[in-house]
PDB file of N, CA, C and O in Angstrom:
ATOM      1  N   UNK A   1      -0.882   8.253  11.498  1.00  0.00           N
ATOM      2  CA  UNK A   1      -0.529   9.010  10.320  1.00  0.00           C
ATOM      3  C   UNK A   1       0.335   8.134   9.413  1.00  0.00           C
ATOM      4  O   UNK A   1       1.190   7.382   9.881  1.00  0.00           O
ATOM      5  N   UNK A   2       0.095   8.248   8.116  1.00  0.00           N
ATOM      6  CA  UNK A   2       0.824   7.468   7.122  1.00  0.00           C
ATOM      7  C   UNK A   2       1.589   8.429   6.224  1.00  0.00           C
ATOM      8  O   UNK A   2       1.014   9.368   5.673  1.00  0.00           O
ATOM      9  N   UNK A   3       2.893   8.187   6.079  1.00  0.00           N
ATOM     10  CA  UNK A   3       3.721   9.019   5.208  1.00  0.00           C
ATOM     11  C   UNK A   3       4.413   8.110   4.196  1.00  0.00           C
ATOM     12  O   UNK A   3       5.071   7.139   4.568  1.00  0.00           O
ATOM     13  N   UNK A   4       4.256   8.435   2.917  1.00  0.00           N
ATOM     14  CA  UNK A   4       4.841   7.632   1.840  1.00  0.00           C
ATOM     15  C   UNK A   4       5.908   8.448   1.133  1.00  0.00           C
ATOM     16  O   UNK A   4       5.654   9.574   0.705  1.00  0.00           O
ATOM     17  N   UNK A   5       7.104   7.882   1.009  1.00  0.00           N
ATOM     18  CA  UNK A   5       8.213   8.523   0.302  1.00  0.00           C
ATOM     19  C   UNK A   5       8.663   7.609  -0.828  1.00  0.00           C
ATOM     20  O   UNK A   5       8.836   6.405  -0.634  1.00  0.00           O
ATOM     21  N   UNK A   6       8.849   8.186  -2.003  1.00  0.00           N
ATOM     22  CA  UNK A   6       9.324   7.411  -3.162  1.00  0.00           C
ATOM     23  C   UNK A   6      10.839   7.283  -3.081  1.00  0.00           C
ATOM     24  O   UNK A   6      11.549   8.279  -2.941  1.00  0.00           O
ATOM     25  N   UNK A   7      11.332   6.043  -3.171  1.00  0.00           N
ATOM     26  CA  UNK A   7      12.768   5.790  -3.168  1.00  0.00           C
ATOM     27  C   UNK A   7      13.300   5.580  -4.582  1.00  0.00           C
ATOM     28  O   UNK A   7      14.447   5.911  -4.883  1.00  0.00           O
ATOM     29  N   UNK A   8      12.446   5.020  -5.451  1.00  0.00           N
ATOM     30  CA  UNK A   8      12.775   4.808  -6.865  1.00  0.00           C
ATOM     31  C   UNK A   8      11.460   4.713  -7.618  1.00  0.00           C
ATOM     32  O   UNK A   8      10.399   4.972  -7.050  1.00  0.00           O
ATOM     33  N   UNK A   9      11.518   4.342  -8.892  1.00  0.00           N
ATOM     34  CA  UNK A   9      10.284   4.237  -9.675  1.00  0.00           C
ATOM     35  C   UNK A   9       9.314   3.234  -9.078  1.00  0.00           C
ATOM     36  O   UNK A   9       8.099   3.401  -9.188  1.00  0.00           O
ATOM     37  N   UNK A  10       9.842   2.193  -8.444  1.00  0.00           N
ATOM     38  CA  UNK A  10       8.973   1.118  -7.952  1.00  0.00           C
ATOM     39  C   UNK A  10       9.131   0.817  -6.464  1.00  0.00           C
ATOM     40  O   UNK A  10       8.491  -0.103  -5.954  1.00  0.00           O
ATOM     41  N   UNK A  11       9.959   1.562  -5.772  1.00  0.00           N
ATOM     42  CA  UNK A  11      10.205   1.284  -4.366  1.00  0.00           C
ATOM     43  C   UNK A  11       9.841   2.491  -3.507  1.00  0.00           C
ATOM     44  O   UNK A  11      10.147   3.635  -3.844  1.00  0.00           O
ATOM     45  N   UNK A  12       9.173   2.198  -2.377  1.00  0.00           N
ATOM     46  CA  UNK A  12       8.652   3.257  -1.513  1.00  0.00           C
ATOM     47  C   UNK A  12       8.937   2.923  -0.059  1.00  0.00           C
ATOM     48  O   UNK A  12       9.035   1.757   0.324  1.00  0.00           O
ATOM     49  N   UNK A  13       9.067   3.975   0.742  1.00  0.00           N
ATOM     50  CA  UNK A  13       9.176   3.814   2.180  1.00  0.00           C
ATOM     51  C   UNK A  13       7.904   4.382   2.789  1.00  0.00           C
ATOM     52  O   UNK A  13       7.524   5.522   2.523  1.00  0.00           O
ATOM     53  N   UNK A  14       7.257   3.569   3.608  1.00  0.00           N
ATOM     54  CA  UNK A  14       6.018   3.986   4.256  1.00  0.00           C
ATOM     55  C   UNK A  14       6.250   4.000   5.759  1.00  0.00           C
ATOM     56  O   UNK A  14       6.642   2.992   6.347  1.00  0.00           O
ATOM     57  N   UNK A  15       6.005   5.148   6.372  1.00  0.00           N
ATOM     58  CA  UNK A  15       6.131   5.291   7.816  1.00  0.00           C
ATOM     59  C   UNK A  15       4.733   5.427   8.400  1.00  0.00           C
ATOM     60  O   UNK A  15       3.932   6.244   7.946  1.00  0.00           O
ATOM     61  N   UNK A  16       4.455   4.616   9.411  1.00  0.00           N
ATOM     62  CA  UNK A  16       3.157   4.652  10.076  1.00  0.00           C
ATOM     63  C   UNK A  16       3.384   5.085  11.514  1.00  0.00           C
ATOM     64  O   UNK A  16       4.094   4.424  12.272  1.00  0.00           O
ATOM     65  N   UNK A  17       2.771   6.206  11.878  1.00  0.00           N
ATOM     66  CA  UNK A  17       2.870   6.695  13.250  1.00  0.00           C
ATOM     67  C   UNK A  17       1.585   6.333  13.973  1.00  0.00           C
ATOM     68  O   UNK A  17       0.508   6.832  13.648  1.00  0.00           O
ATOM     69  N   UNK A  18       1.717   5.468  14.944  1.00  0.00           N
ATOM     70  CA  UNK A  18       0.601   5.050  15.795  1.00  0.00           C
ATOM     71  C   UNK A  18       1.159   4.947  17.204  1.00  0.00           C
ATOM     72  O   UNK A  18       2.037   5.728  17.570  1.00  0.00           O
ATOM     73  N   UNK A  19       0.677   4.011  18.002  1.00  0.00           N
ATOM     74  CA  UNK A  19       1.244   3.831  19.345  1.00  0.00           C
ATOM     75  C   UNK A  19       2.743   3.589  19.242  1.00  0.00           C
ATOM     76  O   UNK A  19       3.524   4.090  20.052  1.00  0.00           O
ATOM     77  N   UNK A  20       3.137   2.808  18.225  1.00  0.00           N
ATOM     78  CA  UNK A  20       4.542   2.623  17.865  1.00  0.00           C
ATOM     79  C   UNK A  20       4.709   3.089  16.427  1.00  0.00           C
ATOM     80  O   UNK A  20       3.816   2.894  15.603  1.00  0.00           O
ATOM     81  N   UNK A  21       5.839   3.700  16.122  1.00  0.00           N
ATOM     82  CA  UNK A  21       6.110   4.108  14.746  1.00  0.00           C
ATOM     83  C   UNK A  21       6.848   2.984  14.036  1.00  0.00           C
ATOM     84  O   UNK A  21       7.819   2.432  14.554  1.00  0.00           O
ATOM     85  N   UNK A  22       6.366   2.650  12.831  1.00  0.00           N
ATOM     86  CA  UNK A  22       6.985   1.580  12.045  1.00  0.00           C
ATOM     87  C   UNK A  22       7.326   2.116  10.660  1.00  0.00           C
ATOM     88  O   UNK A  22       6.706   3.056  10.162  1.00  0.00           O
ATOM     89  N   UNK A  23       8.328   1.492  10.057  1.00  0.00           N
ATOM     90  CA  UNK A  23       8.750   1.851   8.703  1.00  0.00           C
ATOM     91  C   UNK A  23       8.715   0.594   7.850  1.00  0.00           C
ATOM     92  O   UNK A  23       9.149  -0.478   8.272  1.00  0.00           O
ATOM     93  N   UNK A  24       8.190   0.747   6.643  1.00  0.00           N
ATOM     94  CA  UNK A  24       8.005  -0.382   5.740  1.00  0.00           C
ATOM     95  C   UNK A  24       8.552  -0.018   4.365  1.00  0.00           C
ATOM     96  O   UNK A  24       8.376   1.106   3.895  1.00  0.00           O
ATOM     97  N   UNK A  25       9.213  -0.975   3.727  1.00  0.00           N
ATOM     98  CA  UNK A  25       9.703  -0.778   2.368  1.00  0.00           C
ATOM     99  C   UNK A  25       8.820  -1.614   1.451  1.00  0.00           C
ATOM    100  O   UNK A  25       8.734  -2.834   1.597  1.00  0.00           O
ATOM    101  N   UNK A  26       8.163  -0.943   0.502  1.00  0.00           N
ATOM    102  CA  UNK A  26       7.176  -1.597  -0.352  1.00  0.00           C
ATOM    103  C   UNK A  26       7.548  -1.380  -1.810  1.00  0.00           C
ATOM    104  O   UNK A  26       7.890  -0.270  -2.217  1.00  0.00           O
ATOM    105  N   UNK A  27       7.478  -2.455  -2.593  1.00  0.00           N
ATOM    106  CA  UNK A  27       7.658  -2.320  -4.031  1.00  0.00           C
ATOM    107  C   UNK A  27       6.286  -2.394  -4.689  1.00  0.00           C
ATOM    108  O   UNK A  27       5.410  -3.151  -4.269  1.00  0.00           O
ATOM    109  N   UNK A  28       6.127  -1.586  -5.732  1.00  0.00           N
ATOM    110  CA  UNK A  28       4.876  -1.548  -6.485  1.00  0.00           C
ATOM    111  C   UNK A  28       5.222  -1.234  -7.933  1.00  0.00           C
ATOM    112  O   UNK A  28       5.708  -0.145  -8.242  1.00  0.00           O
ATOM    113  N   UNK A  29       4.973  -2.184  -8.810  1.00  0.00           N
ATOM    114  CA  UNK A  29       5.290  -1.949 -10.224  1.00  0.00           C
ATOM    115  C   UNK A  29       4.331  -0.936 -10.822  1.00  0.00           C
ATOM    116  O   UNK A  29       3.200  -0.783 -10.358  1.00  0.00           O
ATOM    117  N   UNK A  30       4.788  -0.252 -11.846  1.00  0.00           N
ATOM    118  CA  UNK A  30       3.957   0.718 -12.552  1.00  0.00           C
ATOM    119  C   UNK A  30       2.706   0.035 -13.082  1.00  0.00           C
ATOM    120  O   UNK A  30       1.616   0.606 -13.032  1.00  0.00           O
ATOM    121  N   UNK A  31       2.857  -1.180 -13.588  1.00  0.00           N
ATOM    122  CA  UNK A  31       1.718  -1.928 -14.142  1.00  0.00           C
ATOM    123  C   UNK A  31       0.680  -2.226 -13.063  1.00  0.00           C
ATOM    124  O   UNK A  31      -0.519  -2.081 -13.298  1.00  0.00           O
ATOM    125  N   UNK A  32       1.133  -2.641 -11.887  1.00  0.00           N
ATOM    126  CA  UNK A  32       0.200  -2.946 -10.806  1.00  0.00           C
ATOM    127  C   UNK A  32      -0.529  -1.687 -10.343  1.00  0.00           C
ATOM    128  O   UNK A  32      -1.734  -1.720 -10.095  1.00  0.00           O
ATOM    129  N   UNK A  33       0.190  -0.594 -10.229  1.00  0.00           N
ATOM    130  CA  UNK A  33      -0.432   0.671  -9.821  1.00  0.00           C
ATOM    131  C   UNK A  33      -1.499   1.062 -10.843  1.00  0.00           C
ATOM    132  O   UNK A  33      -2.604   1.445 -10.461  1.00  0.00           O
ATOM    133  N   UNK A  34      -1.186   0.972 -12.118  1.00  0.00           N
ATOM    134  CA  UNK A  34      -2.162   1.325 -13.159  1.00  0.00           C
ATOM    135  C   UNK A  34      -3.377   0.411 -13.123  1.00  0.00           C
ATOM    136  O   UNK A  34      -4.510   0.874 -13.254  1.00  0.00           O
ATOM    137  N   UNK A  35      -3.147  -0.877 -12.947  1.00  0.00           N
ATOM    138  CA  UNK A  35      -4.254  -1.832 -12.925  1.00  0.00           C
ATOM    139  C   UNK A  35      -5.184  -1.596 -11.733  1.00  0.00           C
ATOM    140  O   UNK A  35      -6.404  -1.689 -11.870  1.00  0.00           O
ATOM    141  N   UNK A  36      -4.617  -1.295 -10.580  1.00  0.00           N
ATOM    142  CA  UNK A  36      -5.436  -1.107  -9.381  1.00  0.00           C
ATOM    143  C   UNK A  36      -6.117   0.250  -9.323  1.00  0.00           C
ATOM    144  O   UNK A  36      -7.131   0.408  -8.643  1.00  0.00           O
ATOM    145  N   UNK A  37      -5.570   1.227 -10.029  1.00  0.00           N
ATOM    146  CA  UNK A  37      -6.115   2.584  -9.913  1.00  0.00           C
ATOM    147  C   UNK A  37      -6.732   3.122 -11.201  1.00  0.00           C
ATOM    148  O   UNK A  37      -7.339   4.193 -11.187  1.00  0.00           O
ATOM    149  N   UNK A  38      -6.592   2.414 -12.293  1.00  0.00           N
ATOM    150  CA  UNK A  38      -7.087   2.930 -13.563  1.00  0.00           C
ATOM    151  C   UNK A  38      -6.094   3.857 -14.229  1.00  0.00           C
ATOM    152  O   UNK A  38      -6.377   4.405 -15.294  1.00  0.00           O
ATOM    153  N   UNK A  39      -4.932   4.041 -13.617  1.00  0.00           N
ATOM    154  CA  UNK A  39      -3.856   4.806 -14.233  1.00  0.00           C
ATOM    155  C   UNK A  39      -3.858   6.296 -13.955  1.00  0.00           C
ATOM    156  O   UNK A  39      -2.965   7.004 -14.419  1.00  0.00           O
ATOM    157  N   UNK A  40      -4.837   6.794 -13.209  1.00  0.00           N
ATOM    158  CA  UNK A  40      -4.916   8.237 -12.965  1.00  0.00           C
ATOM    159  C   UNK A  40      -4.526   8.630 -11.543  1.00  0.00           C
ATOM    160  O   UNK A  40      -4.800   9.747 -11.104  1.00  0.00           O
ATOM    161  N   UNK A  41      -3.889   7.710 -10.831  1.00  0.00           N
ATOM    162  CA  UNK A  41      -3.566   7.938  -9.425  1.00  0.00           C
ATOM    163  C   UNK A  41      -2.084   7.708  -9.193  1.00  0.00           C
ATOM    164  O   UNK A  41      -1.504   6.766  -9.732  1.00  0.00           O
ATOM    165  N   UNK A  42      -1.476   8.560  -8.397  1.00  0.00           N
ATOM    166  CA  UNK A  42      -0.072   8.378  -8.036  1.00  0.00           C
ATOM    167  C   UNK A  42       0.096   7.120  -7.196  1.00  0.00           C
ATOM    168  O   UNK A  42      -0.786   6.752  -6.421  1.00  0.00           O
ATOM    169  N   UNK A  43       1.233   6.473  -7.361  1.00  0.00           N
ATOM    170  CA  UNK A  43       1.541   5.281  -6.569  1.00  0.00           C
ATOM    171  C   UNK A  43       1.499   5.610  -5.075  1.00  0.00           C
ATOM    172  O   UNK A  43       1.045   4.794  -4.273  1.00  0.00           O
ATOM    173  N   UNK A  44       1.966   6.785  -4.706  1.00  0.00           N
ATOM    174  CA  UNK A  44       1.975   7.174  -3.296  1.00  0.00           C
ATOM    175  C   UNK A  44       0.552   7.166  -2.717  1.00  0.00           C
ATOM    176  O   UNK A  44       0.343   6.757  -1.575  1.00  0.00           O
ATOM    177  N   UNK A  45      -0.409   7.616  -3.505  1.00  0.00           N
ATOM    178  CA  UNK A  45      -1.805   7.626  -3.056  1.00  0.00           C
ATOM    179  C   UNK A  45      -2.325   6.206  -2.888  1.00  0.00           C
ATOM    180  O   UNK A  45      -3.024   5.911  -1.919  1.00  0.00           O
ATOM    181  N   UNK A  46      -1.987   5.320  -3.832  1.00  0.00           N
ATOM    182  CA  UNK A  46      -2.381   3.920  -3.722  1.00  0.00           C
ATOM    183  C   UNK A  46      -1.761   3.289  -2.472  1.00  0.00           C
ATOM    184  O   UNK A  46      -2.442   2.557  -1.753  1.00  0.00           O
ATOM    185  N   UNK A  47      -0.503   3.558  -2.208  1.00  0.00           N
ATOM    186  CA  UNK A  47       0.134   2.987  -1.025  1.00  0.00           C
ATOM    187  C   UNK A  47      -0.505   3.510   0.257  1.00  0.00           C
ATOM    188  O   UNK A  47      -0.710   2.748   1.201  1.00  0.00           O
ATOM    189  N   UNK A  48      -0.814   4.779   0.298  1.00  0.00           N
ATOM    190  CA  UNK A  48      -1.472   5.323   1.486  1.00  0.00           C
ATOM    191  C   UNK A  48      -2.815   4.627   1.708  1.00  0.00           C
ATOM    192  O   UNK A  48      -3.125   4.226   2.830  1.00  0.00           O
ATOM    193  N   UNK A  49      -3.605   4.481   0.661  1.00  0.00           N
ATOM    194  CA  UNK A  49      -4.904   3.807   0.776  1.00  0.00           C
ATOM    195  C   UNK A  49      -4.707   2.334   1.149  1.00  0.00           C
ATOM    196  O   UNK A  49      -5.491   1.778   1.918  1.00  0.00           O
ATOM    197  N   UNK A  50      -3.673   1.712   0.610  1.00  0.00           N
ATOM    198  CA  UNK A  50      -3.391   0.308   0.924  1.00  0.00           C
ATOM    199  C   UNK A  50      -3.048   0.138   2.398  1.00  0.00           C
ATOM    200  O   UNK A  50      -3.463  -0.839   3.021  1.00  0.00           O
ATOM    201  N   UNK A  51      -2.298   1.075   2.958  1.00  0.00           N
ATOM    202  CA  UNK A  51      -1.977   0.991   4.382  1.00  0.00           C
ATOM    203  C   UNK A  51      -3.196   1.297   5.243  1.00  0.00           C
ATOM    204  O   UNK A  51      -3.340   0.717   6.320  1.00  0.00           O
ATOM    205  N   UNK A  52      -4.067   2.181   4.804  1.00  0.00           N
ATOM    206  CA  UNK A  52      -5.322   2.388   5.520  1.00  0.00           C
ATOM    207  C   UNK A  52      -6.109   1.077   5.555  1.00  0.00           C
ATOM    208  O   UNK A  52      -6.667   0.703   6.587  1.00  0.00           O
ATOM    209  N   UNK A  53      -6.145   0.385   4.411  1.00  0.00           N
ATOM    210  CA  UNK A  53      -6.803  -0.914   4.314  1.00  0.00           C
ATOM    211  C   UNK A  53      -6.197  -1.884   5.327  1.00  0.00           C
ATOM    212  O   UNK A  53      -6.922  -2.540   6.074  1.00  0.00           O
ATOM    213  N   UNK A  54      -4.876  -1.971   5.350  1.00  0.00           N
ATOM    214  CA  UNK A  54      -4.202  -2.878   6.277  1.00  0.00           C
ATOM    215  C   UNK A  54      -4.479  -2.517   7.731  1.00  0.00           C
ATOM    216  O   UNK A  54      -4.730  -3.397   8.554  1.00  0.00           O
ATOM    217  N   UNK A  55      -4.435  -1.235   8.047  1.00  0.00           N
ATOM    218  CA  UNK A  55      -4.601  -0.803   9.433  1.00  0.00           C
ATOM    219  C   UNK A  55      -6.018  -1.016   9.943  1.00  0.00           C
ATOM    220  O   UNK A  55      -6.240  -1.041  11.153  1.00  0.00           O
ATOM    221  N   UNK A  56      -6.984  -1.172   9.035  1.00  0.00           N
ATOM    222  CA  UNK A  56      -8.341  -1.530   9.450  1.00  0.00           C
ATOM    223  C   UNK A  56      -8.406  -2.992   9.890  1.00  0.00           C
ATOM    224  O   UNK A  56      -9.364  -3.405  10.544  1.00  0.00           O
ATOM    225  N   UNK A  57      -7.375  -3.780   9.528  1.00  0.00           N
ATOM    226  CA  UNK A  57      -7.379  -5.207   9.775  1.00  0.00           C
ATOM    227  C   UNK A  57      -6.309  -5.685  10.750  1.00  0.00           C
ATOM    228  O   UNK A  57      -6.433  -6.767  11.324  1.00  0.00           O
ATOM    229  N   UNK A  58      -5.264  -4.891  10.941  1.00  0.00           N
ATOM    230  CA  UNK A  58      -4.187  -5.285  11.853  1.00  0.00           C
ATOM    231  C   UNK A  58      -3.413  -4.050  12.292  1.00  0.00           C
ATOM    232  O   UNK A  58      -3.534  -2.979  11.698  1.00  0.00           O
ATOM    233  N   UNK A  59      -2.619  -4.216  13.339  1.00  0.00           N
ATOM    234  CA  UNK A  59      -1.815  -3.094  13.834  1.00  0.00           C
ATOM    235  C   UNK A  59      -0.614  -2.880  12.913  1.00  0.00           C
ATOM    236  O   UNK A  59      -0.197  -3.783  12.189  1.00  0.00           O
ATOM    237  N   UNK A  60      -0.078  -1.683  12.959  1.00  0.00           N
ATOM    238  CA  UNK A  60       1.079  -1.385  12.114  1.00  0.00           C
ATOM    239  C   UNK A  60       2.283  -2.252  12.469  1.00  0.00           C
ATOM    240  O   UNK A  60       3.131  -2.510  11.615  1.00  0.00           O
ATOM    241  N   UNK A  61       2.364  -2.701  13.709  1.00  0.00           N
ATOM    242  CA  UNK A  61       3.486  -3.556  14.104  1.00  0.00           C
ATOM    243  C   UNK A  61       3.358  -4.974  13.543  1.00  0.00           C
ATOM    244  O   UNK A  61       4.327  -5.733  13.565  1.00  0.00           O
ATOM    245  N   UNK A  62       2.183  -5.339  13.044  1.00  0.00           N
ATOM    246  CA  UNK A  62       1.974  -6.652  12.433  1.00  0.00           C
ATOM    247  C   UNK A  62       2.217  -6.642  10.919  1.00  0.00           C
ATOM    248  O   UNK A  62       2.288  -7.704  10.300  1.00  0.00           O
ATOM    249  N   UNK A  63       2.343  -5.468  10.326  1.00  0.00           N
ATOM    250  CA  UNK A  63       2.552  -5.348   8.884  1.00  0.00           C
ATOM    251  C   UNK A  63       4.008  -5.681   8.571  1.00  0.00           C
ATOM    252  O   UNK A  63       4.918  -5.229   9.266  1.00  0.00           O
ATOM    253  N   UNK A  64       4.221  -6.467   7.532  1.00  0.00           N
ATOM    254  CA  UNK A  64       5.577  -6.848   7.125  1.00  0.00           C
ATOM    255  C   UNK A  64       6.447  -5.606   6.926  1.00  0.00           C
ATOM    256  O   UNK A  64       5.951  -4.560   6.510  1.00  0.00           O
ATOM    257  N   UNK A  65       7.717  -5.719   7.217  1.00  0.00           N
ATOM    258  CA  UNK A  65       8.613  -4.566   7.067  1.00  0.00           C
ATOM    259  C   UNK A  65       9.038  -4.355   5.624  1.00  0.00           C
ATOM    260  O   UNK A  65       9.342  -3.229   5.231  1.00  0.00           O
ATOM    261  N   UNK A  66       9.066  -5.422   4.824  1.00  0.00           N
ATOM    262  CA  UNK A  66       9.431  -5.331   3.412  1.00  0.00           C
ATOM    263  C   UNK A  66       8.519  -6.272   2.627  1.00  0.00           C
ATOM    264  O   UNK A  66       8.420  -7.456   2.949  1.00  0.00           O
ATOM    265  N   UNK A  67       7.854  -5.747   1.601  1.00  0.00           N
ATOM    266  CA  UNK A  67       6.976  -6.604   0.806  1.00  0.00           C
ATOM    267  C   UNK A  67       6.604  -5.935  -0.510  1.00  0.00           C
ATOM    268  O   UNK A  67       6.749  -4.724  -0.676  1.00  0.00           O
ATOM    269  N   UNK A  68       6.123  -6.751  -1.437  1.00  0.00           N
ATOM    270  CA  UNK A  68       5.562  -6.265  -2.686  1.00  0.00           C
ATOM    271  C   UNK A  68       4.083  -5.974  -2.441  1.00  0.00           C
ATOM    272  O   UNK A  68       3.415  -6.715  -1.720  1.00  0.00           O
ATOM    273  N   UNK A  69       3.584  -4.924  -3.022  1.00  0.00           N
ATOM    274  CA  UNK A  69       2.216  -4.477  -2.775  1.00  0.00           C
ATOM    275  C   UNK A  69       1.186  -5.587  -2.966  1.00  0.00           C
ATOM    276  O   UNK A  69       0.243  -5.691  -2.181  1.00  0.00           O
ATOM    277  N   UNK A  70       1.350  -6.415  -3.994  1.00  0.00           N
ATOM    278  CA  UNK A  70       0.352  -7.444  -4.272  1.00  0.00           C
ATOM    279  C   UNK A  70       0.331  -8.571  -3.248  1.00  0.00           C
ATOM    280  O   UNK A  70      -0.590  -9.387  -3.250  1.00  0.00           O
ATOM    281  N   UNK A  71       1.334  -8.628  -2.370  1.00  0.00           N
ATOM    282  CA  UNK A  71       1.339  -9.626  -1.295  1.00  0.00           C
ATOM    283  C   UNK A  71       0.133  -9.410  -0.370  1.00  0.00           C
ATOM    284  O   UNK A  71      -0.348 -10.354   0.256  1.00  0.00           O
ATOM    285  N   UNK A  72      -0.341  -8.191  -0.289  1.00  0.00           N
ATOM    286  CA  UNK A  72      -1.498  -7.909   0.572  1.00  0.00           C
ATOM    287  C   UNK A  72      -2.668  -8.837   0.205  1.00  0.00           C
ATOM    288  O   UNK A  72      -3.381  -9.324   1.082  1.00  0.00           O
ATOM    289  N   UNK A  73      -2.853  -9.071  -1.093  1.00  0.00           N
ATOM    290  CA  UNK A  73      -3.946  -9.919  -1.548  1.00  0.00           C
ATOM    291  C   UNK A  73      -3.825 -11.370  -1.111  1.00  0.00           C
ATOM    292  O   UNK A  73      -4.831 -12.077  -1.053  1.00  0.00           O
ATOM    293  N   UNK A  74      -2.634 -11.825  -0.807  1.00  0.00           N
ATOM    294  CA  UNK A  74      -2.456 -13.195  -0.301  1.00  0.00           C
ATOM    295  C   UNK A  74      -3.028 -13.339   1.103  1.00  0.00           C
ATOM    296  O   UNK A  74      -3.551 -14.393   1.466  1.00  0.00           O
ATOM    297  N   UNK A  75      -2.924 -12.270   1.889  1.00  0.00           N
ATOM    298  CA  UNK A  75      -3.429 -12.285   3.253  1.00  0.00           C
ATOM    299  C   UNK A  75      -4.891 -11.846   3.321  1.00  0.00           C
ATOM    300  O   UNK A  75      -5.658 -12.321   4.158  1.00  0.00           O
ATOM    301  N   UNK A  76      -5.260 -10.931   2.423  1.00  0.00           N
ATOM    302  CA  UNK A  76      -6.614 -10.383   2.409  1.00  0.00           C
ATOM    303  C   UNK A  76      -7.118 -10.414   0.965  1.00  0.00           C
ATOM    304  O   UNK A  76      -6.877  -9.477   0.205  1.00  0.00           O
ATOM    305  N   UNK A  77      -7.816 -11.489   0.585  1.00  0.00           N
ATOM    306  CA  UNK A  77      -8.231 -11.671  -0.821  1.00  0.00           C
ATOM    307  C   UNK A  77      -9.083 -10.532  -1.372  1.00  0.00           C
ATOM    308  O   UNK A  77      -9.135 -10.349  -2.588  1.00  0.00           O
ATOM    309  N   UNK A  78      -9.740  -9.775  -0.530  1.00  0.00           N
ATOM    310  CA  UNK A  78     -10.590  -8.674  -0.992  1.00  0.00           C
ATOM    311  C   UNK A  78      -9.794  -7.424  -1.352  1.00  0.00           C
ATOM    312  O   UNK A  78     -10.364  -6.470  -1.880  1.00  0.00           O
ATOM    313  N   UNK A  79      -8.493  -7.406  -1.080  1.00  0.00           N
ATOM    314  CA  UNK A  79      -7.670  -6.200  -1.268  1.00  0.00           C
ATOM    315  C   UNK A  79      -7.770  -5.611  -2.673  1.00  0.00           C
ATOM    316  O   UNK A  79      -8.141  -4.447  -2.829  1.00  0.00           O
ATOM    317  N   UNK A  80      -7.447  -6.393  -3.685  1.00  0.00           N
ATOM    318  CA  UNK A  80      -7.412  -5.844  -5.042  1.00  0.00           C
ATOM    319  C   UNK A  80      -8.797  -5.356  -5.464  1.00  0.00           C
ATOM    320  O   UNK A  80      -8.923  -4.295  -6.076  1.00  0.00           O
ATOM    321  N   UNK A  81      -9.829  -6.125  -5.141  1.00  0.00           N
ATOM    322  CA  UNK A  81     -11.193  -5.728  -5.503  1.00  0.00           C
ATOM    323  C   UNK A  81     -11.547  -4.379  -4.852  1.00  0.00           C
ATOM    324  O   UNK A  81     -12.154  -3.518  -5.488  1.00  0.00           O
ATOM    325  N   UNK A  82     -11.164  -4.210  -3.592  1.00  0.00           N
ATOM    326  CA  UNK A  82     -11.474  -2.959  -2.906  1.00  0.00           C
ATOM    327  C   UNK A  82     -10.693  -1.770  -3.469  1.00  0.00           C
ATOM    328  O   UNK A  82     -11.232  -0.667  -3.562  1.00  0.00           O
ATOM    329  N   UNK A  83      -9.434  -1.984  -3.842  1.00  0.00           N
ATOM    330  CA  UNK A  83      -8.657  -0.890  -4.413  1.00  0.00           C
ATOM    331  C   UNK A  83      -9.230  -0.494  -5.791  1.00  0.00           C
ATOM    332  O   UNK A  83      -9.375   0.691  -6.089  1.00  0.00           O
ATOM    333  N   UNK A  84      -9.550  -1.491  -6.616  1.00  0.00           N
ATOM    334  CA  UNK A  84     -10.131  -1.203  -7.939  1.00  0.00           C
ATOM    335  C   UNK A  84     -11.442  -0.449  -7.771  1.00  0.00           C
ATOM    336  O   UNK A  84     -11.696   0.518  -8.490  1.00  0.00           O
ATOM    337  N   UNK A  85     -12.278  -0.881  -6.829  1.00  0.00           N
ATOM    338  CA  UNK A  85     -13.558  -0.216  -6.598  1.00  0.00           C
ATOM    339  C   UNK A  85     -13.352   1.218  -6.096  1.00  0.00           C
ATOM    340  O   UNK A  85     -14.073   2.130  -6.501  1.00  0.00           O
ATOM    341  N   UNK A  86     -12.373   1.413  -5.221  1.00  0.00           N
ATOM    342  CA  UNK A  86     -12.123   2.752  -4.658  1.00  0.00           C
ATOM    343  C   UNK A  86     -11.614   3.721  -5.724  1.00  0.00           C
ATOM    344  O   UNK A  86     -12.076   4.859  -5.809  1.00  0.00           O
ATOM    345  N   UNK A  87     -10.661   3.263  -6.534  1.00  0.00           N
ATOM    346  CA  UNK A  87     -10.027   4.147  -7.510  1.00  0.00           C
ATOM    347  C   UNK A  87     -10.688   4.079  -8.883  1.00  0.00           C
ATOM    348  O   UNK A  87     -10.382   4.898  -9.750  1.00  0.00           O
ATOM    349  N   UNK A  88     -11.570   3.137  -9.095  1.00  0.00           N
ATOM    350  CA  UNK A  88     -12.205   3.005 -10.403  1.00  0.00           C
ATOM    351  C   UNK A  88     -11.274   2.401 -11.446  1.00  0.00           C
ATOM    352  O   UNK A  88     -11.393   2.694 -12.636  1.00  0.00           O
ATOM    353  N   UNK A  89     -10.336   1.546 -10.993  1.00  0.00           N
ATOM    354  CA  UNK A  89      -9.334   0.938 -11.867  1.00  0.00           C
ATOM    355  C   UNK A  89      -9.871  -0.123 -12.776  1.00  0.00           C
ATOM    356  O   UNK A  89      -9.118  -0.705 -13.557  1.00  0.00           O
TER     357      UNK A  89
END
C-alpha cells in the first residue's frame, strides 16, 4: 500500500507498506508535476503512480529515502515517458 501526504507545496512524504514499511521524502516542483501529467492531476496521484512504477522494478527498501521526483529518470530512463503516456501530459 502506498500513502502520500503533502508536507508543503513541493514536498511530500510517501509511506510504502510491504514486507517492511518504508517512508520517503520526495520533492516535486509544480512545473514538473504539470509537465508529467498535463496539469490536470494532483501531485499526490503522480507520486503514487511513480512509486508503483518504482515498485515494479525494485523493493521499497531499495528506494532512496529522500529524493527529487525527477531523479527516478536517472535510474530508469523510461520513467518520464511512461508518466506522460499514462497521464496524457
